[in-house]
C-alpha positions as CSV (number, residue, x, y, z in Angstrom):
1,M,0.0,0.0,0.0
2,I,1.3,3.5,-0.9
3,T,1.2,6.0,1.9
4,P,-0.5,9.2,0.7
5,E,1.8,12.2,0.6
6,I,0.7,15.4,2.4
7,L,1.6,18.8,1.0
8,R,1.9,21.9,3.2
9,F,0.7,25.2,1.8
10,A,4.0,26.3,0.3
11,A,4.0,23.2,-1.9
12,V,0.3,23.7,-2.8
13,K,1.0,27.3,-3.7
14,Q,4.0,26.4,-5.9
15,A,2.0,23.7,-7.7
16,T,-1.2,25.8,-8.3
17,G,0.0,29.4,-8.2
18,L,-3.0,30.2,-5.9
19,S,-2.8,32.4,-2.8
20,R,-3.8,31.2,0.6
21,T,-7.0,33.3,0.4
22,T,-8.0,31.9,-3.0
23,V,-7.4,28.3,-1.8
24,W,-9.5,29.0,1.3
25,R,-12.4,30.5,-0.8
26,L,-12.3,27.6,-3.3
27,E,-12.3,25.1,-0.4
28,R,-15.3,26.8,1.1
29,T,-17.3,26.5,-2.1
30,G,-16.2,22.9,-2.7
31,L,-14.1,23.8,-5.8
32,F,-10.8,22.8,-4.3
33,P,-9.7,19.7,-2.3
34,R,-10.2,20.0,1.5
35,R,-7.3,20.4,3.8
36,R,-6.5,17.7,6.3
37,Q,-5.7,18.3,10.0
38,I,-2.2,16.8,10.6
39,T,-1.7,18.1,14.2
40,P,-3.7,20.7,16.2
41,N,-1.8,23.5,14.5
42,T,-0.9,22.0,11.1
43,V,-2.8,21.3,8.0
44,G,-2.0,19.8,4.6
45,W,-3.5,18.6,1.4
46,L,-3.1,15.1,-0.3
47,R,-0.7,15.3,-3.2
48,Q,-3.0,13.1,-5.4
49,E,-6.0,15.3,-4.8
50,I,-4.1,18.4,-5.7
51,S,-2.7,16.7,-8.8
52,D,-6.2,15.6,-9.8
53,W,-7.5,19.1,-9.3
54,I,-4.8,20.6,-11.5
55,A,-5.5,17.9,-14.2
56,S,-9.2,18.8,-14.1
57,R,-8.6,22.4,-15.1
58,E,-9.6,23.1,-18.6
59,P,-7.1,24.7,-21.0
60,I,-8.0,28.3,-22.0
61,D,-9.1,28.6,-25.6
62,S,-6.9,31.1,-27.6
63,K,-10.1,32.8,-28.8
64,I,-11.2,33.5,-25.2
65,L,-7.7,35.0,-24.5
66,A,-8.0,37.3,-27.5
67,V,-11.4,38.5,-26.4
68,Q,-10.1,39.1,-22.8
69,K,-7.1,41.1,-24.2
70,T,-9.5,43.2,-26.3
71,Q,-11.8,43.9,-23.4
72,R,-8.8,45.1,-21.2
73,A,-7.6,47.6,-23.9
């Protein structure tokens, strides 16, 4: 049996590019994997759940990017 690897926030941030606040907001709405309590003062996320979440993100269509750039100008 493989032991699940737990990631601390710094590793989650590096993997996803999300801030602590964004992770918290996404967790609250059920759009990001829930953190696990490791000790009374320590939390972490399962590496596989974070990897699965990243893999579930849809690529941005180049046409959408062009529209967004036009709207900003």
